[in-house]
N, C-alpha and C positions, 0 to 999 in steps of 0.2 A: 589532523587539526593541531595547531601550535598551542603552547601554553597560554598565549595572549587571547586565543579564541575560545577558551573554556568559558562555561557559564559563569557570569559574574553575579556576586551577591549585591544587595542594595548598598551595603557599605562600600564595596569596591567601586560601584558606579558613582557614589558620592565623591570618592577620591578623584575620579577622572574628571567629574564636573568642576571640582575646585581647581584642579590643575589646568583645565581648559579655560576657566574664568580668568586665570592669571597668565594667559598665553603670551602676553606682551613681554614677560620676563623669561620666556622659554625659547630655546633655539628651534623648536618645532611648532610654528604658529598654527592656530586653528584655521580651517578652510573657510574662506569667505566667498560666497557664490551668489549670483543673482537669483531672485525668487523663481524664475522660470526653470532654473536648473537644480532646484531643491531635490534631494534624494527621495525616492519613493520606497516605502516598505509595505508589506502585505496588509490588506484590510483585516481588522479584528473587531468583532462585535460582542463576542461572548455568548451569543445566542443563535448563531447561524452555522450550519454545516458547510456552507459554501466559502466561508472565510478561513484564514489560517488559524491553526491552533495557537493557544497562548504561548506555548514553548517556542514555536517557530517565530511568532511576532517578537517576542522578547529577545531572541537570538539576533534578529535583524537590527533591533535597537542597539544591542551590544556591538554589533559590527560597525555602526555609525561612530561609536566612541573610539573603536580601534582605528578608524580611518580619520580621526582627528577633526571631525566636523565641530563647529562651534555649538554651544548650548542652544542658541537661538535657532539654528538650522535643525538640530535634533528635535527641539520642542515643536517646531513647525511640522516636521515630518510625522511626529507622533500624533498631533492634532488631526492631520489630514488622513491618517490611517485608521483612526478609531471611529466607530459608528455604533448605532443601536445602544444597547445597554452599557457597553464599555465607555462609549462617548458620554453618556449621561453621568456615569460614575466620576469621570475626570472633570466634567463640567461643574460638579458640586464642589470641587476643590477651588474653583475660582480661576480667572484668567491668568493670575500671577503665580500659580502653583509651580514650584520647582520640579525639575525632572525626577529627582530622587523621591519626592513626595508622590508623584504620579506612579512611578514604578512600585513603590512600597504599597500604595493603595491597591493597584491591580494585582500585585503578588498576594495580598491578603484575600482577594476574591477568587482569582483564577489560578494562582500558583499551587504547587504541590504542598499538601498539608499532611500527607501520610507520615506516620512515624517511621523511624529507621528500620525497626524490626519488620514492619508491614511491607515496606518497599523491598527489602532483601528477601523476605519470605515469598513475595510475589515473583521475584526474579528466579529464585532457586526451585520454586514449584511449577514454573511455567513449562508447558509442553506443547509441541506442535499438534494442531488439530488435524483430523483425518482429511478434511477438505481444504486445508491451508497449504499453499505453496511455500517452498523454502524461502523465497524472497520475502514474502509477507511475514513468515515466522521470524526471520532474522531482524526485520524492521520492528516487529512487536517487542522482541527481546531488547533491542537497542533503546527503544522508548522507555522501557521499564528501568533499565540500568542508568539511563540519562537522568532520571529522577534522583537517583542516588548521587550522581555527580553534582547536580544542582544543590543538593542538600549538604554537599561536602562530606558525604558518608564514606566515600572511597576515593583513593587517589586516581588521577587520570592514568597513571602508569599501570594500574591494575585493569583498566577498562578492556583492553584488547584480549588479554588472556582469559578474563572472566567470560567474555562473549564467546570466544572460541570453545571453551569448555562446555558452557551451558547450551550453546547452539547444537553441539553434537549430542550431549546427554538428553536433550529434550526432543530429538527427532522422533517421529512416529516409528514404531518398531519395524514395520515393513520396509522402511527406507533405511533405517539404521543398520539392519541386518546385512545390507548389500554394500555399505560404504564404511564398514569398521576400519578398514585399512587406511582410510584417508586421514583419520585423526592424527596419527603419528607422522604421516607423510607431509601434511600441510601444516606449516608452522605459524601461519597468520590466519586471522579470522576471515579476511576477505578471500584468501586462497582456498580455505576449507569450504566456505560458502559457495564459491564458484564451482568447485569440483563436485560438491553434493548436488548442486542444481543440474549439472550435466547428467549425472546418474538419474536424477528425478525425471528428467525429460525422456531418457531412454527406457525407464521402467514405470512410466506414468500409468496408473490403473485405467485412466480414461481411454488410453490407446487400445487396451484389451476390450474395454466395453464397446468402443466404436467398431472394432473388428467383429465382435460378436453380433452387433446390430446389423452390420453389412452382410454377414453370413446368413443371419436369419432372413434378411430381406431377399437375398439371392435364392435361398431355399424356397421361400414363399413364392417368389416369382416363378421358379422352376415348377413348383407344384401347380400353379395356375396354368402353365403351358401344358402340363401333362393332362390336367382335367379338361382343358379345351380340346386337346387332341382326341381324348377318349370320347368327348361329346360329338366331335366331327365323325369319328369312326362309327359310333352308334347311329348317327343320323344317316350316314351313307349306306349303312347296312339296312336300315329300315326302308330307305328309298329303293334299294335293289330288290327287296321282297315285295313286289307290287302284286296285289290280289288279281286273279284272273277274271273275276266278275266285273272289273271296271271296263269301261269302254276303251277300245283301242286308242282313241285320240287322247283320253285322259292318262292311259298308261304311258304313252309316248311323252306326254308333258312332264310326268313325274320322273321319268328316266333322264330327261334333259336337265333336271335340277342339279345344281352344284352347290356344295357348301362353301361359303366364302373362305379363302385361305387366310 
């Protein structure tokens, strides 16, 4: 991600809006497009798990700034993307609310409010859960550190190395024991993550569990066959020992009986 794509503060967004409002004097004019081609950004309501998170929604708005859309276009895209509680919050600002006012209002409700110490403490104390795959563990770690980026608590240049270090340190012990050599070998976070994921697949505990389940099933199935064979043998033995006091016709009928195979 380039420097221009980093999370923007409300003040930085305000600067972009001012520069875009005076686009007539700029060599890079704002995009003017018909309403049918207005950009779409993910829905955000603030109260639905089916919508984008606020961090993702805000990032999409920032991208519209970086793509030099006019304030009117961005304002329209924001209005169309908001629904539910978030839509009502913006509605209370009035139809003439500036974009910076909208972002500032939504930041105050849905943005990160944790203190610097709390965010960094959460990051450095994070650990991979026993039932958590490496891919999810890495995403959770990035989400935590991205809060620090948004709060300007750390430089973007530190992001990669901090992720690489904590991703490895926080691995569950059973996985960390078999991939210790990868930390020095893999110099980037993505390279380390990919290599660890490969080892995770090869040594996934679920594979052993599945194998044990199959083995138990086969043993149980085999035991059933053995019991069925013993039952047949006992039945055939009983049929061969026909009492002499039975009538000849009945003795012949019993001897002709066969146990189904």
